[in-house]
N, C-alpha and C positions, 0 to 999 in steps of 0.2 A: 374269815375270822371267826364267824359263829358258831363252824364245825368243831375248829379247834378249843374254841370255849368249850364246848359242852364234851370232847374225848380229853382233854388234859387237865380235867379236874378227879379230885379222888374222893369221894364221898363214902365216910363210913357207915356202915350199919346201922349205929346207933343214930345215927340222922334218919335214915328212914323210921325206926322206930319213934322219931320223935315227930316227925310228919304223921303219922299214923295216930298219935296221939291227938291232933288237930293241931300241930304247932306252922308258923308263918313259913312258907316257900323262901327262906334265905337263911343261906350258910354263914351268914354273918351273925344273925341273932342266935343260932344255933350254937356258934362259937363264943357270943358275948363279947364279940367284938365291934368297931365303926368300921364301915368299908373304907375309910380314910386313915386306918391304923395311929399311927404315930401322931400325925397330925392332930386331930381330933381327942387325943388324951386328957385334955381340961375340958371338952366340951358338956360334959353334961353337970361337971361340978362348979366351974366358973364360968360354963359360956365363952370358951375360948378356943378360937380355930388358928392354928397356924398356917399363913400365904405367904406365896412370894409377892411383897411390896417393893413396888419400883417407886424413886423419889421424885413428888412432880415438881420440886423448884432446888433451886440450889439452898443451901443451908450452912450455916457454923455449929458444929460439935463447941458445947459448953466443956465438955470433959477435956480434951484435948486441944481446943479450938484450931482444930484444922477443919480446912473446907471438903464439902461431900456436895458434891456434882448432882445434876437434873440426871435421872435416868439408871442412879446405882441404883441393884436390887439388892435385898434384905431378906431374911425368915422373919416374920413379923408375926406376932399375935394379935389376930383380929377379935374384937371383941366391942358389943351393942351398949352405948351409954347413955342414950336417949333418944328424943324422937323430934322432928321440927315438922309439925302438921304430922302428917303420914307416912315423912320420909325418915329413914331411920339416920341417927348420928352415930358413925363407927370410928371408934380410934383404933389405933396402928400402934404397938410398943417392939422395939427393934432396938438391938444392940449394935455400938459404933464398930466398925471393922477395925479400927484404929485403935482404940480405946476401950476401958471395961464399962462406959458409960452407955445410959439407956436412953431413947429418945421414944417422945411420943406425939402422934400427928393426929389428929381429929379431923374429919370431912366437918365442911362449912355450908349446908343446904341454903342456908339466907343468901349468903353469897356467891355460891356455886364456887366454892375455894377451900381448900385446906389449911389448916392453922397447925402452927407448933405449939404443943401443951406443954410441953417440958426438954430438958434436955439439950435443946438446942435453939438457934436463932436462925429466923429466915433471914436471905440476905438480900438488903434491898436493893432493884435495880431498876435503871429509868428505862425510859425507851432507847434502843440501842439503833445500829444503823439497819440492821434487818427487819424491827418494828415501824408500825404505821400509826401515827396519829388518828385517832377516832375524832368523829365529830360530835361535840356535848351539845344537844339541843339548850341545854340550862343555861348555857356561857353566854349564848346570846341576846338570853333576855337580861342577864345582870349587866347594870350599867353601873361603870366606875368613876369616881369624883378626882379621882387622881391624873391628872394629864400625863406625867411620867408613866404611870401602870398603865394607860390605855395606849399611849406610845410603844411603849415596849410589848405589850400584846401585839400589837399592829405589824411588828417589825417582825415577831414572831410567827405571825400569821403569814406575814409573805415568803419567810423562808421556807416555811414545811411546803407552802403553795408551790412555790420553784422548784423544791426536791420532788415532791409527787408529779410536778408536768413534767420534769425530764425523764422521769420514772414513765410517764405514761406515753411520752413520744416513744421511747426506745421500745415498749412495748409494739407500739404501732408500727413501728419502722418493720419489726422482728416479723408481726403478721402480714404486713405487705411482702414482705421478699419470700416467705414461707408458702403464703395462699392466694397470691395474685395470680398465679398463672395455674390452677388446677389441674387442666390438662395436661401442662408440661410438667409438673411435678409426678403426677401417674404415671405416665411414660418413660421418665426417668426412672421411678422405681421399677417399673416392670421390665423395662430392660436390664437393670442391673441382678434382678433375680432371675430372666433367662439366661444371661451369661454364665452366672451360678452355677445354674441346673444345668447349662450345657457341661461345663469344667467337670461338675460331680459325677455328668452320666461318663464321660471320655476316662475319667478315672477310676469308676468302676470296671470299663470294658479292660484296661490296663491291667488291673489287678485282677481280674476274672482270669486272663491269657496268660497270665504270670503263674499263676496259681495250678491252673490246668497243664501248662508247660512242666512244672515242678512237682505234680501230683501232692497239692497240699489241699488241705481240707478244713483248714482254720480262717478266719478273716483277718485280711490282714490290715494294719493299721495305717493310720498315714503318715508318710515320711516326713519328718522333722527337719529343718533348715539348720543344719549345725554349721557354725563358721570352724573351717579347719583350725589347727593351734600353728603358728609363726613357724617356719624353718628356725632350726638353731644357728647359731651366730658361727661364723666361720673360723676356728683359733690355729694358727699354723701348728704351735706346739702339742695342742688335743691332736691334731690330725696325725701329726708325724708319730705319735706315741699310739695312736690305733693303726696305725699302718703298719709299725713295728712288731706290735703283738698279734695281730692277725697273720702277718706274715712268716711267723715262726712256724717250724717243720712242726708235725702231729708227734714224730718220735722223742723231740726234745721236753714234753709234756712231762713223761715219765722217766724217773731219775735213774741214772746208770748204776748198773752195779759193779762196784769195785773189787770185787773177789767173788768169782764166779765158776763154772766150769769151762765155759766158753770162754773166759778171758783168760784162763790158763793155756788153753790149747790154742789161741791166738799169738801168746809170747812163746810157747815153744816153738812154733813155725817162726 
């Protein structure tokens, strides 16, 4: 790539005059443009850089009330709006792909999260089936005076512990099945690899013999397993028509001459 970058570029004569006068060795500085071209058109004036932004969570658009899922990407304008100690706070502004509403999202270094500033509303989601409850050390030190609240928390902890124990037991059983016999697992994998390699060598020999027999100098692609189409159903009427058409003599295909020289001779006889 380095040689092509050096060869496939055109440098005008004025560029070398620019270098001789003490200019910087940058074709972008000579042309008066940024390396990112149109993405940095507002960088000097407004400090805005156009980037590809990926939605960090699910939100609701306040312009069209549609749902925007996590992972949807937009061309967003990135701009620095402040600092949290020595960490920069970035603002991302982009347009909804379903309406003309603009959405703004900022980074939140204090909470290690993102915050929807304008144009949208974050979808509140609780822990689902794939999420795991984390242990909160402050919850153990807080004592509740309500007996019903304490009983409810205890029942909730029992249910969570039961679910976690089942998950841990499944992982333990899977680990025992997979790694209980290391030698047997390794032997099985190596045997499968040897069988596959042997089949590949035999197929290569057959391909070479076939290519040498037909004087082929092109690599052969593997044969695909194609299922043949089912035979057509027998129909007595259609079979009779096909037989009758194919049984016609070839001279019946051409039209007979009604008035011609040979016809007149036949009539005279």
